[in-house]
Each structure stands twice: as C-alpha cells, then as structure tokens.
C-alpha positions as CSV (number, residue, x, y, z in Angstrom):
1,X,11.6,11.4,-42.0
2,X,11.6,7.5,-41.3
3,X,10.2,8.6,-37.8
4,X,7.1,10.1,-39.5
5,X,6.4,6.9,-41.4
6,X,6.9,5.0,-38.1
7,X,4.8,6.9,-36.4
8,X,2.0,6.9,-39.1
9,X,2.3,3.1,-39.4
10,X,2.1,2.6,-35.2
11,X,-0.8,5.1,-35.2
12,X,-2.7,3.0,-38.1
13,X,-2.4,0.2,-36.2
14,X,-3.8,1.3,-33.2
15,X,-6.9,2.2,-35.1
16,X,-6.9,-1.3,-36.6
17,X,-6.7,-2.8,-32.8
18,X,-9.5,-0.6,-31.6
19,X,-11.8,-0.7,-34.5
20,X,-11.4,-4.0,-36.3
21,X,-14.4,-5.6,-34.3
22,X,-16.7,-3.1,-35.8
23,X,-15.7,-4.0,-39.4
24,X,-16.8,-7.9,-38.2
25,X,-19.8,-6.5,-37.2
26,X,-20.6,-5.8,-40.8
27,X,-20.6,-9.5,-42.1
28,X,-22.3,-10.3,-38.9
29,X,-25.5,-8.4,-40.0
30,X,-25.6,-10.0,-43.4
31,X,-25.3,-13.8,-41.5
32,X,-27.5,-13.4,-38.8
33,X,-30.3,-11.3,-40.7
34,X,-30.5,-14.2,-43.0
35,X,-30.8,-16.7,-40.3
36,X,-33.4,-14.8,-38.4
37,X,-35.5,-14.4,-41.5
38,X,-34.9,-17.9,-41.9
39,X,-36.3,-19.3,-38.7
40,X,-39.1,-16.6,-38.4
41,X,-41.6,-19.0,-40.0
42,X,-40.9,-21.1,-37.3
43,X,-41.3,-18.8,-34.6
44,X,-44.3,-19.1,-32.0
45,X,-47.0,-16.8,-32.3
46,X,-45.8,-13.3,-31.2
47,X,-46.3,-12.4,-27.4
48,X,-48.9,-9.8,-27.1
49,X,-49.0,-6.8,-24.6
50,X,-51.9,-5.1,-22.8
51,X,-52.9,-1.9,-23.8
52,X,-50.2,0.6,-22.5
53,X,-50.1,4.2,-21.7
54,X,-46.9,6.0,-23.0
55,X,-45.7,9.6,-22.4
56,X,-44.1,11.2,-25.5
57,X,-41.3,13.8,-24.4
58,X,-40.5,16.5,-26.6
59,X,-38.6,19.3,-25.8
60,X,-38.6,22.5,-28.5
61,X,-37.0,25.9,-28.4
62,X,-38.9,27.8,-31.3
63,X,-40.0,25.0,-33.2
64,X,-43.4,26.4,-34.7
65,X,-42.2,25.3,-38.1
66,X,-41.9,21.6,-37.4
67,X,-43.4,20.7,-34.0
68,X,-46.9,20.5,-35.9
69,X,-45.7,17.5,-38.1
70,X,-44.4,15.4,-35.3
71,X,-47.6,15.9,-33.0
72,X,-49.9,15.2,-36.0
73,X,-47.8,12.2,-36.5
74,X,-47.5,10.8,-33.1
75,X,-51.5,11.2,-32.9
76,X,-51.9,9.3,-36.0
77,X,-50.4,6.2,-34.6
78,X,-52.2,6.1,-31.2
79,X,-54.2,2.7,-30.5
80,X,-56.0,0.7,-28.2
81,X,-52.6,-1.2,-27.9
82,X,-50.6,2.3,-27.4
83,X,-52.6,5.6,-25.8
84,X,-50.3,8.4,-25.9
85,X,-49.7,11.3,-24.0
86,X,-47.8,14.0,-25.4
87,X,-46.0,16.5,-23.6
88,X,-44.1,19.3,-24.5
89,X,-41.5,21.6,-22.8
90,X,-41.5,24.9,-24.7
91,X,-38.1,25.7,-23.4
92,X,-37.0,29.5,-23.7
93,X,-39.5,30.3,-26.6
94,X,-39.8,33.5,-28.3
95,X,-42.4,32.2,-31.2
96,X,-45.8,30.2,-31.1
97,X,-44.3,26.7,-30.4
98,X,-46.0,26.5,-26.9
99,X,-49.8,27.7,-28.4
100,X,-49.4,25.5,-31.8
101,X,-48.7,22.5,-29.4
102,X,-51.4,23.3,-27.3
103,X,-53.8,23.9,-30.1
104,X,-53.0,20.0,-31.5
105,X,-53.8,18.7,-28.1
106,X,-50.5,18.1,-26.5
107,X,-50.1,18.8,-22.5
108,X,-47.3,21.9,-22.7
109,X,-45.0,23.4,-19.9
110,X,-43.4,26.8,-20.2
111,X,-39.6,26.7,-19.0
112,X,-37.7,30.1,-18.9
113,X,-33.9,29.5,-17.3
114,X,-31.5,31.1,-19.4
115,X,-28.8,29.9,-16.9
116,X,-29.3,26.2,-17.2
117,X,-29.5,26.0,-21.0
118,X,-29.8,22.5,-22.9
119,X,-32.0,19.8,-23.8
120,X,-30.6,17.9,-20.4
121,X,-31.9,20.6,-18.5
122,X,-35.2,20.7,-20.4
123,X,-36.0,17.0,-20.1
124,X,-35.4,17.1,-16.5
125,X,-37.9,20.0,-16.0
126,X,-40.6,18.1,-18.3
127,X,-40.3,14.8,-16.2
128,X,-40.3,16.7,-12.8
129,X,-43.6,18.3,-14.1
130,X,-45.1,14.9,-15.2
131,X,-44.0,13.5,-12.0
132,X,-45.8,16.2,-10.1
133,X,-49.1,16.1,-12.2
134,X,-49.0,12.6,-13.2
135,X,-47.7,10.8,-10.0
136,X,-48.9,7.2,-11.1
137,X,-46.5,7.6,-14.0
138,X,-46.5,5.9,-17.7
139,X,-45.7,2.5,-18.9
140,X,-43.4,3.8,-21.6
141,X,-41.4,7.0,-22.1
142,X,-40.7,8.2,-25.6
143,X,-38.0,11.1,-26.3
144,X,-38.3,12.8,-29.5
145,X,-36.9,16.4,-30.9
146,X,-39.4,18.6,-32.4
147,X,-38.1,18.1,-35.9
148,X,-38.6,14.3,-35.9
149,X,-41.1,12.5,-37.6
150,X,-41.7,8.9,-36.6
151,X,-42.4,6.5,-39.8
152,X,-45.9,4.6,-40.0
153,X,-45.6,1.6,-37.8
154,X,-42.9,3.3,-35.2
155,X,-45.0,2.8,-32.3
156,X,-46.2,-0.8,-33.4
157,X,-42.8,-1.6,-33.6
158,X,-41.6,-0.1,-30.2
159,X,-44.6,-1.7,-28.5
160,X,-43.6,-5.2,-29.8
161,X,-40.2,-4.4,-28.5
162,X,-41.1,-3.8,-25.3
163,X,-43.5,-6.8,-24.8
164,X,-40.3,-9.0,-25.8
165,X,-39.4,-7.4,-22.3
166,X,-36.8,-4.6,-23.6
167,X,-36.4,-1.7,-21.1
168,X,-34.6,0.8,-23.5
169,X,-35.4,0.7,-27.3
170,X,-33.6,2.8,-29.8
171,X,-35.0,3.4,-33.5
172,X,-33.7,3.4,-36.8
173,X,-32.3,7.0,-37.5
174,X,-32.8,8.7,-41.0
175,X,-33.1,11.9,-42.4
176,X,-35.5,14.1,-43.9
177,X,-33.3,16.0,-46.0
178,X,-30.8,13.4,-47.2
179,X,-30.6,14.8,-50.3
180,X,-30.0,18.6,-50.0
181,X,-26.1,18.8,-50.2
182,X,-22.9,17.2,-49.2
183,X,-23.2,18.3,-45.7
184,X,-27.2,16.9,-44.9
185,X,-25.9,13.6,-46.7
186,X,-22.7,13.1,-44.7
187,X,-24.8,13.2,-41.5
188,X,-27.1,11.0,-43.1
189,X,-25.2,8.4,-44.1
190,X,-23.2,8.3,-40.9
191,X,-26.2,7.9,-39.0
192,X,-27.4,5.1,-41.4
193,X,-24.2,3.0,-41.1
194,X,-24.9,3.6,-37.2
195,X,-28.3,2.0,-37.5
196,X,-27.7,-0.9,-39.7
197,X,-24.0,-1.5,-38.9
198,X,-23.5,-0.5,-35.5
199,X,-26.9,-0.7,-33.6
200,X,-28.6,-3.8,-35.6
201,X,-25.2,-5.8,-35.5
202,X,-24.8,-5.5,-31.3
203,X,-28.9,-6.3,-31.0
204,X,-28.1,-9.3,-33.5
205,X,-25.3,-10.3,-31.5
206,X,-27.4,-9.7,-28.2
207,X,-24.9,-6.6,-27.0
208,X,-26.3,-3.5,-25.6
209,X,-26.9,-0.6,-28.2
210,X,-26.2,3.1,-28.0
211,X,-28.8,6.0,-28.4
212,X,-28.3,8.5,-30.9
213,X,-30.0,11.6,-30.6
214,X,-33.8,11.1,-30.1
215,X,-36.1,8.3,-31.1
216,X,-35.5,6.1,-28.4
217,X,-37.6,5.1,-25.6
218,X,-37.4,3.7,-21.9
219,X,-40.0,1.7,-19.4
220,X,-41.2,2.5,-16.0
221,X,-38.4,0.6,-14.6
222,X,-35.9,3.0,-16.1
223,X,-37.7,5.9,-15.2
224,X,-37.9,5.1,-11.3
225,X,-34.2,3.8,-11.3
226,X,-33.5,7.2,-12.6
227,X,-35.5,9.1,-10.5
228,X,-35.6,12.3,-12.8
229,X,-33.2,13.1,-15.7
230,X,-29.8,13.9,-14.2
231,X,-27.9,13.9,-17.7
232,X,-26.8,17.6,-18.2
233,X,-23.9,17.2,-20.5
234,X,-23.6,18.7,-24.1
235,X,-24.4,14.9,-25.5
236,X,-26.9,13.8,-23.0
237,X,-28.0,10.9,-25.4
238,X,-24.4,9.8,-25.0
239,X,-24.2,10.5,-21.1
240,X,-27.5,8.5,-20.8
241,X,-26.1,5.7,-22.7
242,X,-22.7,5.5,-20.9
243,X,-24.9,5.7,-17.3
244,X,-27.1,2.8,-18.3
245,X,-24.4,0.5,-19.7
246,X,-22.0,1.1,-16.8
247,X,-24.9,0.1,-14.5
248,X,-25.6,-3.2,-16.6
249,X,-28.7,-2.1,-18.3
250,X,-29.0,-3.3,-21.6
251,X,-30.2,-0.9,-24.6
252,X,-31.9,-2.7,-27.4
253,X,-32.5,-1.5,-31.2
254,X,-35.7,-2.0,-33.2
255,X,-35.0,-1.6,-37.0
256,X,-38.6,-1.4,-37.9
257,X,-39.2,1.7,-35.6
258,X,-37.7,4.1,-38.3
259,X,-37.8,7.9,-37.7
260,X,-36.5,11.0,-39.4
261,X,-34.7,13.8,-38.3
262,X,-33.6,17.0,-40.0
263,X,-29.9,17.4,-40.8
264,X,-27.9,21.0,-40.9
265,X,-27.3,22.4,-44.5
266,X,-24.8,24.9,-43.6
267,X,-21.3,24.3,-42.7
268,X,-21.2,26.8,-39.9
269,X,-24.4,25.1,-38.1
270,X,-22.6,22.2,-38.7
271,X,-19.1,23.1,-37.3
272,X,-21.1,24.8,-34.1
273,X,-23.4,21.2,-33.5
274,X,-20.4,19.1,-34.1
275,X,-18.1,21.1,-31.9
276,X,-20.8,20.7,-29.1
277,X,-20.5,16.9,-29.8
278,X,-16.9,16.7,-29.8
279,X,-16.7,18.4,-26.2
280,X,-19.6,16.3,-25.4
281,X,-17.7,13.0,-25.9
282,X,-14.6,14.6,-23.9
283,X,-17.3,15.3,-21.1
284,X,-18.9,12.0,-21.2
285,X,-15.2,10.0,-21.0
286,X,-14.5,12.5,-18.4
287,X,-17.2,11.4,-16.0
288,X,-17.7,8.0,-17.2
289,X,-14.5,6.8,-18.1
290,X,-13.4,5.2,-14.8
291,X,-16.9,3.3,-14.6
292,X,-16.4,2.1,-18.4
293,X,-12.8,0.9,-17.4
294,X,-14.1,-1.0,-14.4
295,X,-17.0,-2.5,-16.5
296,X,-14.3,-3.9,-19.1
297,X,-11.9,-5.4,-16.2
298,X,-14.0,-6.2,-13.4
299,X,-16.3,-9.3,-13.5
300,X,-19.6,-9.4,-12.1
301,X,-21.7,-11.6,-10.0
302,X,-24.0,-13.0,-13.3
303,X,-21.2,-14.3,-15.5
304,X,-23.2,-14.2,-18.5
305,X,-24.7,-10.7,-18.1
306,X,-21.2,-9.4,-17.0
307,X,-19.7,-11.0,-20.3
308,X,-22.2,-8.7,-22.2
309,X,-21.7,-5.8,-19.9
310,X,-18.0,-5.8,-20.1
311,X,-17.8,-6.0,-24.0
312,X,-20.5,-3.2,-24.1
313,X,-18.7,-1.1,-21.9
314,X,-15.5,-1.3,-24.2
315,X,-17.8,-0.9,-27.3
316,X,-19.2,2.4,-26.0
317,X,-15.2,3.6,-24.8
318,X,-14.3,2.8,-28.3
319,X,-17.3,4.9,-29.9
320,X,-16.6,8.1,-27.5
321,X,-12.7,8.3,-27.3
322,X,-9.8,6.7,-29.4
323,X,-10.8,8.3,-32.8
324,X,-10.7,11.2,-31.4
325,X,-7.8,11.4,-29.7
326,X,-5.7,9.3,-32.5
327,X,-6.9,11.8,-35.3
328,X,-5.4,14.7,-33.4
329,X,-2.7,13.0,-32.2
330,X,-1.8,11.9,-35.9
331,X,-2.3,15.6,-37.3
332,X,-0.1,16.9,-34.5
333,X,2.9,14.8,-34.9
334,X,2.6,15.2,-38.4
335,X,3.0,18.9,-38.3
336,X,5.4,18.9,-35.8
337,X,7.8,16.2,-37.2
338,X,7.1,17.6,-40.6
339,X,8.1,21.5,-39.2
340,X,11.1,19.8,-37.3
341,X,12.4,17.9,-40.3
342,X,12.4,21.4,-42.5
343,X,14.1,23.1,-39.8
344,X,17.2,20.8,-39.6
345,X,17.0,20.7,-43.6
346,X,15.5,17.3,-44.6
347,X,13.5,17.0,-47.5
348,X,9.7,18.3,-46.2
349,X,8.2,16.4,-49.3
350,X,8.7,13.4,-47.7
351,X,6.6,14.5,-44.6
352,X,4.0,15.6,-47.4
353,X,3.7,12.5,-48.8
354,X,3.2,10.5,-45.5
355,X,0.4,12.9,-44.5
356,X,-1.1,12.2,-48.3
357,X,-0.8,8.5,-47.9
358,X,-2.1,8.5,-44.4
359,X,-5.2,10.6,-45.7
360,X,-5.7,8.6,-49.0
361,X,-5.7,5.2,-46.6
362,X,-8.3,7.1,-44.6
363,X,-10.4,8.1,-47.7
364,X,-10.6,4.7,-49.1
365,X,-11.5,3.1,-45.9
366,X,-14.3,5.8,-45.3
367,X,-15.5,5.6,-48.9
368,X,-15.9,2.1,-48.2
369,X,-17.9,2.1,-45.3
370,X,-20.1,4.7,-47.1
371,X,-20.4,2.4,-50.1
372,X,-21.3,-0.6,-48.2
373,X,-23.9,1.4,-46.4
374,X,-25.3,3.4,-49.4
375,X,-26.2,0.2,-51.3
376,X,-27.4,-1.9,-48.2
377,X,-30.0,0.9,-47.4
378,X,-30.8,2.3,-50.7
379,X,-34.4,2.1,-50.3
380,X,-34.0,4.1,-47.1
381,X,-32.3,7.1,-48.6
382,X,-34.6,9.7,-50.1
383,X,-33.0,11.2,-52.8
384,X,-32.1,10.7,-56.5
385,X,-29.8,7.9,-57.6
386,X,-27.3,10.1,-58.8
387,X,-26.9,12.0,-55.6
388,X,-26.7,8.8,-53.7
389,X,-23.7,8.1,-55.5
390,X,-22.2,11.4,-55.6
391,X,-22.4,11.9,-51.7
392,X,-20.8,8.4,-51.4
393,X,-17.7,10.2,-52.8
394,X,-18.0,13.3,-50.4
395,X,-18.7,11.4,-47.1
396,X,-15.1,10.7,-46.4
397,X,-14.6,14.4,-46.7
398,X,-17.4,15.2,-44.5
399,X,-15.6,13.2,-42.0
400,X,-12.1,14.7,-42.4
401,X,-13.8,17.9,-41.3
402,X,-14.3,16.2,-37.8
403,X,-10.5,16.5,-37.3
404,X,-10.6,20.5,-37.3
405,X,-13.7,20.7,-35.5
406,X,-12.6,18.6,-32.7
407,X,-9.4,20.1,-32.2
408,X,-11.5,23.8,-32.2
409,X,-13.8,21.9,-29.5
410,X,-10.7,21.3,-27.5
411,X,-9.2,24.7,-26.9
412,X,-12.5,26.8,-28.3
413,X,-15.5,28.1,-26.0
414,X,-18.6,25.6,-26.5
415,X,-21.9,25.8,-25.1
416,X,-25.3,24.7,-25.9
417,X,-26.9,26.5,-28.8
418,X,-30.2,25.6,-30.7
419,X,-30.2,24.2,-34.5
420,X,-32.6,26.1,-36.6
421,X,-35.4,23.2,-38.0
422,X,-37.6,24.5,-41.0
423,X,-37.9,21.6,-43.0
424,X,-41.6,20.2,-42.9
425,X,-41.9,16.3,-44.2
426,X,-45.7,16.0,-44.9
427,X,-44.5,13.5,-47.9
428,X,-42.0,11.2,-45.5
429,X,-45.0,8.9,-44.0
430,X,-46.3,8.0,-47.6
431,X,-42.8,7.5,-48.8
432,X,-41.8,4.8,-46.1
433,X,-45.5,3.1,-46.6
434,X,-44.7,2.8,-49.9
435,X,-41.3,0.9,-49.2
436,X,-43.2,-1.2,-46.6
437,X,-45.6,-2.2,-49.4
438,X,-42.6,-3.1,-51.6
C-alpha cells in the first residue's frame, strides 16, 4: 500500500501548488487594509457622480413570500443621486409574485416558457423587454434574486464604486439565516470567506474579482458590449465572470455594499442546488477553458493590463476546476487501490489509515479557514456566539459533502430547479445599521 501513500502525497502537493496563492490572500488582506485605512485621512476629496438612472433586475419564480422585502428595501435607498427603476421578470409563476411586485411599484414582465428554463433565460428576457420599452437604457444595471436584501447604504456604496470608474461591481455577500443549522451556516461561512478573503484580496491587489450569485451590477458600457444576456449555463454568474475576465474586463469588489440572501436548510434541497453548481462549473470550464488558458499564456498589447488579465484567468481557472477534479480523483484512486490491495491480500487497514489521514488534514485545513473567517467577520454573522463556534467545527463536514455531490453531478441528471425561499428579513436592515454605528 506504499503506492497509496505516494498517490495521496502527490495529490496533496498538487493541491498546495494550485491554491497556495489563496492562502497568501489572507495576510495580504490584513496588511493592505491597514495601509488603506492609514491613508484615508490623506486622500483627496471623494469624487462625486452626477445623478444616475439605475435599473434593478429581479428574476422571480413563485417568490411572493420574499419579493416584497426586496422591493421595499430597494425603494428606501433611492435618492437624487441614484434613481431606481425596479424590473421584475415573473418567470413561470403560479402564485401572486407578479401582482405583488406590481402593487409595490415594480415594472413586471411575465414570462411563460417551460422549455428554456433557468435564471439566465429569464435575465435575457427581462433585458430584451427593457431594451424594447426603454431604448435609451440606464447608467447601471443591478442584478438581485427575489430573496436578497440590500443592507442600508448598499446603493450609495455601489454608486461610489462606479464613480471611481468601475464597470462591474460585486458586493459583500452575507446570509439571512446563518444560524438556522449547520447547512445554512456552511453556505454562509463559505460566502463570507469568498467576500473577505477572495474578492476583497483581489480588489486590494488590483486583480479582477468574481461574481457570486447576485448582488452585483454593471455599467451601460457592459450592457452595450453584451447586447443582451447570452449566459444560459447552470451557473450563469460564473459564466458571466469567465466571459468578462477572458475579454479583459475587470470586476471590482465593494465591501461596503453588503447584501443578504437565504441559504437552504434542507440537505436534500442543498444537494439539488450544489449538483447544479458542480455541473455548471464543468459546463463553464468546457466552454471557457480554452480562452482561460490562452488568457494565462498569451500576452496582450498592454503589458500592465495583460499581467492582471493573465493572473485573473489563472485565478478563475483555479476557482472552478482543480479542487473538483482532484477531490474526485483522490476518492476514486483511494477506493480503487484499496480494493485492489485487499484482493491480493494486503492489509486493507493501511488504505483506511491513509484515507483517514488525508481526511484529517483536509478537516484541519478547512477548519483553519473557517475559524479565521468566523473571527474576522464575527460582527457580520447574525447568530449567537455559541452557534458561531459550533458551526466553525461543522464547516469542514459541510465542505466534505461537496465530494459525493460533485460525483453525482458528473453522472446523474442535472437540471435547473427553483429553490424555495420563505425567510423574511424585516430586522436585517436595523442590525446592519447597528453594526455600522458601532
């Protein structure tokens, strides 16, 4: 069974080579944030922007329980500097989503299409309707899911980011229901880590960030360049990110633009969602893998910009593929070699010990990532101190469940299915405001 140990060592080494740079993001955030704050007093007066017309794009399928919270929160943030036009695509709805959204002042387009199913198709339909009815377009386009809630100050923070010349900006993703159980907490902790120690690090280093779900916005320039919404894969957010990065666009991150979304609490529902994600990652890499590799290897005409683009293409490639492949490869090889060894009479406990050792190292690594994120984002996590600590220990277990889910996604039937949302969030705005005043 010595071969098994060598295989595990090799796979672990490849993991380190692929992801060591992300570990360096953590101290980079601490150092660069201190420098940024230290220089704030010496900065010139903030650049202001003229009043902007913004379109908010909401795709909703049977979301009458939550869409009202979002529309009310958005309307509360409209101002002379940011005039909001809220558009809702009621996509294959069988409830009162369309009527409720219209009663609250949104412009609603009803879509009935049972063949082209998914958020990407709904966004495309919504943008086509807006282009037809509002041919002058808008300065900025914000993308939200119906279960999202923007924290107070979200729109103002995003407006400032656009005023600094950004074309695509993504916000700080938080959770409505972090404290429900270990599943919702697993999602929430991962997204907090993604916001603070991936996107925030990239932003501070001048790299391109990645869109995560919703809570992002793009400028008129991007809208004109896209001329619609051609992203229909199972993970349209990752597809949008890959497309923009490979074409030289930079995605910015605004940490003050905090928003909340609802996480699954049912393991079955979580499996359905993550199977879609896993298959979507494969789809994105299949479609954009060649362009990402070319972006890494081929220099551009602008040496400075091409350096950023090359590393961003590398970063994007690492985010969507190696961990997925290496985890499945490790699991498959360990099982295969263990069974083969048992057949020829070798001690199968050696294989069991080797797999347990690999799992223990993985657990400790993920626990460390979760602990660092929990401690630094403590005030952003809305649950008791006891639950925050408990869910730090369960976080690696949640991440481990991605392995069988990914395996099922490779060989099972995967299609877009809606995720039910029921959690209202009337108190979230007050809690965010309290944190801002602390």
